[in-house]
Backbone as JSON, one array per atom type, in Angstrom:
{
  "sequence": "MVCLTMTVILAITVLAQSVTTGATQSGAATSPVGYDVKAAYLLNFGRFMRLDGGPSSPRRATFDICVLGRDYMGHLLEDIAANQTIDNRAVRVLRVADAYGARDCDIVFVSPDEGDGIPLDLDAIGKADVLTVSDSPDFLKYGGMIQFVNEDNRVRFAVNLDAVSRTHIVLSSELLRVASSVTGGPQQEAQP",
  "N": [[78.71, 77.51, 90.14], [79.83, 79.11, 92.01], [82.23, 79.8, 90.52], [81.19, 80.99, 88.25], [80.05, 83.17, 89.51], [82.39, 84.54, 90.49], [83.56, 85.13, 88.08], [81.84, 86.96, 87.14], [82.13, 89.18, 89.0], [84.89, 89.81, 88.57], [84.62, 90.3, 85.77], [83.09, 92.73, 85.85], [84.7, 94.32, 87.38], [86.93, 94.46, 85.72], [85.79, 95.67, 83.39], [84.64, 98.0, 84.46], [87.03, 99.29, 84.98], [88.29, 99.25, 82.45], [86.61, 100.99, 81.27], [87.23, 103.35, 82.37], [90.01, 103.86, 81.85], [89.92, 103.81, 79.11], [88.27, 105.98, 78.68], [90.02, 107.97, 79.64], [92.35, 107.8, 78.07], [90.99, 108.65, 75.59], [90.84, 111.18, 75.94], [88.64, 112.1, 77.08], [86.79, 113.45, 79.82], [86.98, 111.93, 82.94], [85.88, 110.49, 86.08], [87.2, 111.79, 89.25], [89.96, 110.06, 90.61], [88.91, 107.49, 90.11], [86.18, 107.29, 90.67], [84.06, 106.16, 89.3], [84.47, 103.49, 88.97], [84.51, 102.94, 91.58], [81.77, 103.52, 92.41], [80.55, 101.46, 90.82], [81.66, 99.26, 92.29], [80.32, 99.81, 94.85], [77.72, 99.21, 94.24], [77.85, 96.43, 93.65], [78.89, 95.31, 96.02], [76.75, 94.91, 97.52], [75.41, 92.84, 96.3], [76.78, 90.78, 97.29], [76.52, 90.33, 100.12], [74.99, 89.53, 103.07], [72.35, 89.35, 105.78], [73.15, 87.91, 108.86], [71.78, 84.82, 109.86], [70.27, 83.41, 108.03], [68.5, 83.79, 104.83], [68.35, 86.98, 103.75], [66.28, 89.12, 105.44], [64.35, 91.53, 104.09], [64.59, 94.96, 105.34], [63.25, 96.97, 104.4], [61.27, 98.33, 101.53], [63.32, 99.03, 99.78], [66.81, 98.99, 98.8], [69.1, 100.67, 100.26], [71.69, 102.6, 99.23], [74.09, 104.71, 100.66], [75.58, 107.96, 100.79], [77.79, 109.69, 102.86], [78.7, 112.64, 103.7], [80.91, 114.95, 101.67], [79.97, 114.49, 98.2], [81.71, 112.83, 95.99], [81.07, 111.24, 93.76], [78.92, 112.34, 92.42], [76.5, 111.88, 89.86], [77.25, 109.48, 89.09], [76.69, 107.1, 90.8], [74.06, 106.94, 90.97], [73.46, 106.71, 88.12], [74.69, 104.23, 87.7], [73.22, 102.5, 89.51], [70.6, 102.84, 88.65], [67.57, 101.27, 87.86], [68.26, 98.99, 89.07], [68.28, 96.03, 91.08], [68.53, 94.62, 94.45], [68.37, 91.37, 96.18], [65.73, 91.47, 95.45], [64.75, 94.05, 95.91], [64.31, 97.39, 95.08], [67.04, 99.51, 94.08], [68.31, 102.25, 95.65], [69.56, 105.5, 95.71], [70.96, 107.46, 98.21], [71.74, 110.78, 99.88], [72.96, 111.52, 103.03], [72.75, 113.41, 105.97], [74.21, 113.23, 108.23], [76.1, 110.81, 110.54], [74.19, 109.37, 112.04], [71.87, 109.3, 110.41], [72.8, 107.6, 108.6], [72.6, 105.08, 109.68], [70.3, 103.74, 108.84], [70.79, 102.88, 106.39], [71.62, 100.26, 103.96], [74.2, 100.14, 102.91], [76.84, 102.45, 103.29], [78.82, 104.9, 102.03], [81.67, 106.68, 103.07], [82.63, 109.68, 102.85], [85.94, 110.73, 102.29], [86.64, 113.28, 103.06], [85.38, 113.62, 105.66], [87.48, 113.18, 107.25], [88.95, 113.78, 110.27], [86.86, 113.25, 111.68], [85.85, 110.77, 111.13], [86.33, 108.37, 112.88], [84.32, 109.12, 114.89], [81.94, 109.11, 113.14], [81.87, 106.58, 112.63], [81.38, 105.47, 115.06], [78.82, 106.49, 115.68], [77.41, 105.27, 113.9], [77.81, 102.6, 114.76], [76.74, 99.35, 115.96], [75.07, 98.99, 113.99], [73.42, 97.28, 111.26], [75.04, 98.05, 108.66], [76.99, 98.11, 106.03], [80.12, 99.61, 105.94], [81.97, 101.87, 103.95], [84.62, 103.3, 102.3], [87.15, 105.58, 100.92], [89.14, 106.75, 102.42], [92.14, 107.23, 103.89], [93.36, 104.84, 106.28], [90.87, 104.01, 107.12], [90.04, 101.45, 107.58], [91.57, 100.9, 110.08], [90.35, 102.8, 111.81], [87.88, 101.33, 112.01], [86.22, 100.88, 109.99], [84.7, 98.98, 107.36], [85.17, 98.28, 104.68], [87.69, 99.27, 102.64], [88.57, 101.37, 100.0], [91.36, 101.04, 97.9], [94.28, 101.99, 95.98], [96.12, 100.17, 93.69], [98.52, 99.61, 91.48], [97.4, 101.42, 89.48], [94.98, 100.77, 89.61], [91.65, 100.4, 90.98], [91.17, 98.78, 93.93], [90.19, 96.81, 96.55], [90.14, 96.44, 100.17], [89.35, 94.56, 103.16], [87.93, 94.51, 106.62], [87.41, 92.25, 108.46], [87.14, 91.97, 111.24], [85.53, 94.42, 111.83], [83.4, 93.96, 110.44], [82.33, 91.62, 111.68], [81.18, 92.62, 114.01], [78.56, 93.29, 113.32], [75.61, 92.09, 111.98], [76.05, 91.45, 109.38], [77.19, 89.64, 106.83], [79.87, 88.69, 104.52], [80.28, 87.42, 101.27], [82.24, 84.63, 100.53], [83.42, 84.62, 97.98], [83.52, 87.32, 97.31], [85.48, 88.35, 99.11], [87.56, 86.7, 98.22], [88.5, 88.24, 96.06], [89.31, 90.57, 97.26], [91.91, 92.82, 97.83], [93.31, 92.69, 100.08], [92.43, 91.01, 103.06], [91.74, 91.42, 106.58], [91.34, 90.33, 109.93], [89.26, 88.21, 111.99], [87.55, 84.9, 111.14], [84.56, 84.45, 109.45], [80.98, 83.54, 109.07], [79.93, 82.25, 105.95], [78.48, 84.07, 103.31], [76.0, 83.53, 100.93], [75.8, 84.38, 97.4]],
  "CA": [[78.02, 78.67, 90.46], [81.28, 79.93, 92.46], [83.11, 80.19, 89.4], [80.38, 82.03, 87.52], [80.01, 84.5, 90.32], [83.73, 85.03, 90.41], [83.66, 85.59, 86.73], [80.84, 88.26, 86.95], [82.8, 90.0, 89.83], [85.97, 90.09, 87.9], [84.44, 91.09, 84.59], [82.6, 93.95, 86.35], [85.96, 95.12, 87.83], [87.7, 94.83, 84.43], [84.83, 96.5, 82.58], [84.83, 99.33, 85.02], [88.67, 99.71, 84.9], [88.69, 99.73, 81.0], [86.0, 102.29, 80.92], [87.93, 104.57, 83.1], [91.11, 103.83, 81.23], [89.59, 104.19, 77.83], [87.83, 107.64, 78.76], [91.17, 108.96, 79.79], [93.09, 107.68, 76.72], [90.38, 109.28, 74.51], [90.78, 112.66, 76.2], [87.25, 112.38, 77.64], [86.79, 113.64, 81.15], [86.73, 110.83, 83.76], [85.68, 110.94, 87.29], [88.42, 111.66, 89.91], [90.38, 108.86, 91.46], [88.19, 106.22, 89.89], [84.95, 107.12, 91.45], [82.97, 105.54, 88.48], [84.87, 102.17, 89.44], [84.05, 102.84, 93.26], [80.39, 103.28, 92.22], [80.23, 99.92, 90.42], [81.64, 98.31, 93.46], [79.33, 99.84, 95.85], [76.55, 98.3, 93.92], [78.07, 95.07, 93.71], [79.02, 94.86, 97.42], [75.38, 94.73, 98.03], [74.99, 91.57, 95.91], [77.79, 89.65, 97.86], [76.5, 90.41, 101.47], [73.66, 89.11, 103.56], [72.44, 89.54, 107.14], [73.29, 86.67, 109.48], [70.48, 84.07, 110.4], [69.54, 82.94, 106.9], [68.31, 84.61, 103.71], [68.1, 88.51, 104.13], [64.93, 89.78, 105.48], [64.36, 93.05, 103.92], [63.95, 95.71, 106.35], [62.18, 97.98, 103.88], [61.3, 97.99, 100.15], [64.39, 99.44, 98.94], [68.21, 98.75, 99.15], [69.65, 102.06, 100.27], [73.28, 102.95, 99.33], [74.1, 106.12, 101.09], [76.88, 108.83, 100.83], [77.84, 110.41, 104.03], [79.89, 113.65, 103.54], [81.02, 115.31, 100.38], [79.78, 113.44, 97.19], [82.5, 113.17, 94.8], [80.61, 110.38, 92.69], [78.01, 112.84, 91.75], [75.43, 111.21, 89.3], [77.76, 108.22, 88.75], [76.19, 106.19, 91.48], [72.64, 107.01, 90.46], [73.34, 106.05, 86.85], [74.94, 102.59, 87.89], [72.15, 101.95, 90.24], [69.42, 102.8, 87.85], [66.73, 100.15, 87.42], [68.92, 97.8, 89.5], [67.78, 95.36, 92.35], [69.36, 93.59, 95.17], [67.46, 90.91, 96.95], [64.29, 91.76, 95.09], [64.51, 95.4, 96.35], [64.92, 98.38, 94.23], [68.34, 100.01, 94.55], [68.19, 103.78, 96.0], [70.93, 106.19, 96.32], [70.58, 108.79, 99.16], [72.7, 111.64, 100.7], [72.81, 111.6, 104.25], [73.53, 114.58, 106.52], [75.02, 112.65, 109.4], [76.17, 109.37, 110.59], [73.12, 108.8, 112.67], [71.09, 109.11, 109.13], [73.38, 106.54, 107.9], [72.11, 103.98, 110.39], [69.16, 103.07, 108.13], [71.19, 102.5, 105.07], [72.46, 99.15, 103.73], [75.65, 100.21, 102.7], [77.29, 103.89, 103.42], [80.23, 105.48, 101.55], [81.99, 107.79, 104.16], [83.71, 110.59, 102.05], [87.45, 111.18, 102.93], [86.48, 114.62, 103.6], [84.9, 113.53, 106.94], [88.71, 113.33, 107.96], [89.2, 113.42, 111.77], [85.41, 112.8, 112.26], [85.45, 109.42, 110.73], [85.95, 107.68, 114.04], [83.0, 109.71, 115.38], [80.89, 108.61, 112.24], [81.71, 105.02, 112.75], [80.85, 105.23, 116.54], [77.41, 106.8, 115.79], [76.8, 104.11, 113.15], [77.74, 101.67, 115.75], [76.66, 98.07, 115.43], [73.98, 99.02, 112.96], [73.79, 96.41, 110.07], [75.28, 98.92, 107.73], [78.35, 98.1, 105.39], [80.74, 101.08, 105.94], [82.92, 101.69, 102.8], [85.38, 104.59, 102.28], [88.55, 105.55, 100.39], [89.83, 107.56, 103.43], [93.34, 106.58, 104.38], [93.33, 104.42, 107.74], [89.51, 103.96, 107.34], [89.96, 99.94, 108.34], [92.17, 101.05, 111.42], [89.3, 103.3, 112.5], [86.92, 100.4, 112.41], [85.42, 100.67, 108.8], [84.74, 97.47, 106.91], [85.99, 98.05, 103.41], [88.49, 100.61, 102.2], [89.07, 101.44, 98.53], [92.79, 101.3, 97.66], [94.79, 102.12, 94.61], [97.12, 99.4, 93.23], [98.96, 99.63, 90.05], [96.66, 102.33, 88.92], [93.59, 100.23, 89.5], [90.91, 100.52, 92.12], [90.86, 97.49, 94.65], [89.35, 97.16, 98.21], [90.39, 95.81, 101.61], [88.07, 94.28, 103.95], [88.44, 94.4, 107.98], [86.41, 91.3, 109.13], [86.62, 92.39, 112.62], [84.5, 95.33, 111.94], [81.94, 93.26, 109.91], [81.74, 90.73, 112.73], [80.42, 93.44, 115.09], [77.26, 93.36, 112.96], [74.95, 90.76, 111.42], [76.43, 91.24, 107.98], [78.17, 88.38, 106.38], [80.38, 88.9, 103.11], [80.63, 86.26, 100.43], [83.64, 84.25, 100.27], [83.73, 85.0, 96.67], [83.97, 88.97, 97.49], [86.61, 88.13, 100.01], [88.73, 86.29, 97.45], [88.77, 89.27, 95.1], [89.88, 91.76, 97.8], [93.44, 92.91, 97.91], [93.51, 92.13, 101.63], [91.41, 90.79, 104.2], [92.2, 91.44, 107.85], [90.38, 89.88, 111.14], [88.98, 86.88, 112.06], [86.61, 84.29, 110.15], [82.96, 84.7, 109.52], [80.11, 82.73, 108.27], [80.0, 82.57, 104.44], [77.12, 84.55, 102.74], [75.32, 83.14, 99.56], [75.43, 85.65, 96.67]],
  "C": [[79.02, 79.6, 91.05], [81.84, 80.51, 91.41], [82.51, 81.25, 88.51], [80.19, 83.38, 88.2], [81.21, 85.29, 90.39], [83.85, 85.69, 89.16], [82.86, 86.93, 86.65], [81.58, 89.23, 87.96], [84.08, 90.65, 88.93], [85.73, 90.83, 86.71], [83.81, 92.48, 84.79], [83.86, 94.87, 86.62], [86.69, 95.47, 86.5], [87.01, 95.8, 83.56], [84.91, 97.99, 83.12], [86.17, 99.9, 84.87], [88.97, 100.25, 83.43], [87.88, 100.99, 80.76], [86.59, 103.42, 81.27], [89.15, 104.78, 82.33], [90.73, 104.35, 79.64], [88.99, 105.85, 77.6], [88.93, 108.39, 78.94], [92.1, 108.93, 78.69], [92.32, 108.25, 75.59], [90.46, 110.78, 74.79], [89.56, 112.99, 76.92], [87.49, 112.52, 79.2], [86.43, 112.3, 81.92], [86.47, 111.2, 85.29], [87.02, 110.94, 88.13], [88.66, 110.47, 90.88], [89.43, 107.6, 91.32], [86.83, 105.99, 90.51], [83.88, 106.34, 90.67], [83.53, 103.94, 88.87], [84.25, 101.83, 90.94], [82.54, 102.74, 93.2], [79.97, 102.02, 91.88], [80.4, 99.02, 91.65], [80.69, 98.42, 94.68], [78.05, 99.05, 95.62], [76.63, 97.01, 94.07], [78.45, 94.55, 95.16], [77.74, 94.42, 97.89], [74.91, 93.37, 97.62], [75.69, 90.34, 96.6], [77.65, 89.82, 99.35], [75.23, 89.91, 101.83], [73.71, 89.38, 105.03], [72.48, 88.02, 107.68], [71.8, 86.05, 109.87], [69.7, 83.73, 109.17], [69.27, 84.0, 105.87], [67.78, 86.11, 104.4], [66.66, 88.64, 104.27], [64.81, 91.2, 105.37], [64.04, 93.87, 104.99], [63.04, 96.98, 105.67], [62.29, 97.65, 102.21], [62.53, 98.11, 99.18], [65.68, 99.23, 99.43], [68.81, 100.05, 99.06], [71.3, 101.94, 100.32], [73.33, 104.48, 99.73], [75.47, 106.83, 101.02], [76.75, 109.86, 101.96], [79.04, 111.37, 103.79], [79.79, 114.28, 102.07], [80.91, 114.25, 99.18], [80.67, 113.74, 96.03], [82.08, 112.03, 93.57], [79.48, 111.15, 91.8], [76.72, 112.07, 91.05], [76.06, 109.61, 89.07], [76.98, 107.16, 89.5], [74.63, 105.96, 91.13], [72.57, 106.28, 89.1], [73.75, 104.55, 87.09], [73.98, 101.86, 88.45], [70.75, 101.94, 89.72], [68.8, 101.7, 87.64], [67.4, 98.9, 88.0], [68.2, 97.29, 90.81], [68.6, 94.72, 93.04], [68.48, 92.86, 96.06], [66.04, 91.31, 96.67], [64.02, 93.41, 95.56], [65.1, 96.39, 95.12], [66.16, 99.19, 94.88], [68.07, 101.56, 94.65], [69.21, 104.25, 96.49], [70.43, 107.42, 96.96], [72.02, 109.31, 99.76], [72.28, 111.64, 101.98], [73.57, 112.64, 105.02], [74.4, 114.32, 107.64], [75.11, 111.28, 109.41], [74.9, 108.68, 111.18], [71.81, 108.51, 111.46], [71.76, 107.85, 108.43], [72.87, 105.17, 108.34], [70.81, 103.11, 109.82], [69.64, 102.65, 106.72], [71.7, 101.02, 105.19], [73.86, 99.31, 103.53], [75.93, 102.12, 102.9], [78.61, 104.14, 103.1], [80.35, 106.69, 102.42], [82.87, 108.54, 103.28], [84.88, 110.93, 102.85], [87.44, 112.52, 103.49], [85.96, 114.69, 105.06], [86.02, 113.48, 107.89], [88.87, 112.89, 109.37], [87.85, 112.9, 112.4], [85.04, 111.43, 111.88], [85.41, 108.49, 111.94], [84.66, 107.96, 114.64], [81.84, 109.08, 114.63], [80.61, 107.19, 112.67], [81.23, 104.57, 114.15], [79.46, 105.44, 116.49], [76.78, 105.5, 114.76], [76.72, 102.84, 113.93], [77.63, 100.25, 115.3], [75.43, 97.87, 114.45], [74.46, 98.13, 111.82], [73.96, 97.08, 108.85], [76.66, 98.58, 107.22], [78.82, 99.29, 105.33], [81.89, 100.83, 104.86], [83.37, 103.15, 102.71], [86.64, 104.3, 101.49], [89.43, 106.35, 101.19], [91.01, 106.53, 103.76], [93.12, 106.09, 105.95], [91.75, 104.07, 108.11], [89.43, 102.35, 107.96], [90.63, 100.1, 109.59], [91.2, 101.65, 112.23], [88.09, 102.44, 112.84], [85.97, 100.13, 111.33], [85.54, 99.2, 108.42], [85.34, 97.36, 105.62], [86.45, 99.43, 102.9], [88.93, 100.25, 100.72], [90.8, 101.74, 98.48], [93.24, 101.24, 96.35], [95.99, 101.25, 94.45], [97.23, 99.32, 91.84], [98.03, 100.27, 89.09], [95.24, 101.63, 88.6], [92.93, 100.31, 90.98], [90.64, 99.05, 92.8], [90.16, 97.77, 95.99], [89.94, 96.15, 99.23], [89.51, 95.65, 102.48], [88.73, 94.07, 105.49], [87.13, 93.44, 108.47], [86.1, 91.51, 110.55], [85.64, 93.46, 112.88], [83.18, 94.83, 111.49], [81.33, 92.32, 110.97], [80.95, 91.51, 113.94], [79.01, 93.51, 114.76], [76.78, 92.05, 112.61], [75.22, 90.62, 109.78], [77.46, 90.13, 107.89], [78.6, 88.75, 104.74], [80.6, 87.45, 102.57], [81.77, 86.05, 100.45], [84.18, 84.76, 99.05], [84.03, 86.58, 96.64], [85.18, 88.92, 98.14], [87.76, 87.66, 99.18], [89.26, 87.28, 96.45], [89.2, 90.53, 95.8], [91.3, 91.66, 97.7], [93.92, 92.31, 99.09], [92.45, 91.99, 102.56], [92.1, 90.59, 105.61], [91.08, 91.08, 108.75], [89.99, 88.62, 111.0], [87.89, 86.13, 111.1], [85.41, 84.71, 110.45], [82.27, 83.67, 108.82], [80.01, 83.36, 106.9], [78.55, 82.9, 104.1], [77.09, 83.97, 101.26], [75.08, 84.3, 98.83], [74.03, 85.48, 96.13]]
}
């Protein structure tokens, strides 16, 4: 099961990377800075997290992936999330006006355009059970949970377990194994 799950994660990553590379080589337009790959990651992060205390008990009928700030993904995230489910909940993509609105999301992508406001955004989200993700430099230092990083022209991600441990979120060990780096203390393991 673990090997199959890891294979699925890696296959999705390789596929997303090759789609981006193929589009660039063919001269077709691609999203800036790999946002198609980041959109795929956002959806898949939801498959490898749970709330502590046993199986996830859905807070609502939908699994909400939100974007806070300027939306560089445009329709990419909706296209990838269309007709998808996580924990038997339909995936819904929302744009939120402020960090307080993000407290009701399952995952929130914080735009790098939030800039110096990112620490305030993270404070507003607080200890809500929301997976915080961004590609903003120093996002993990500010207290974010997952930061997209570019390594060898590929989109990867780093994880801050100290930030995750302030919530009831538990990330799967399979997800942590494919991260480019993991900082912070140990956590309980989530089942995919």
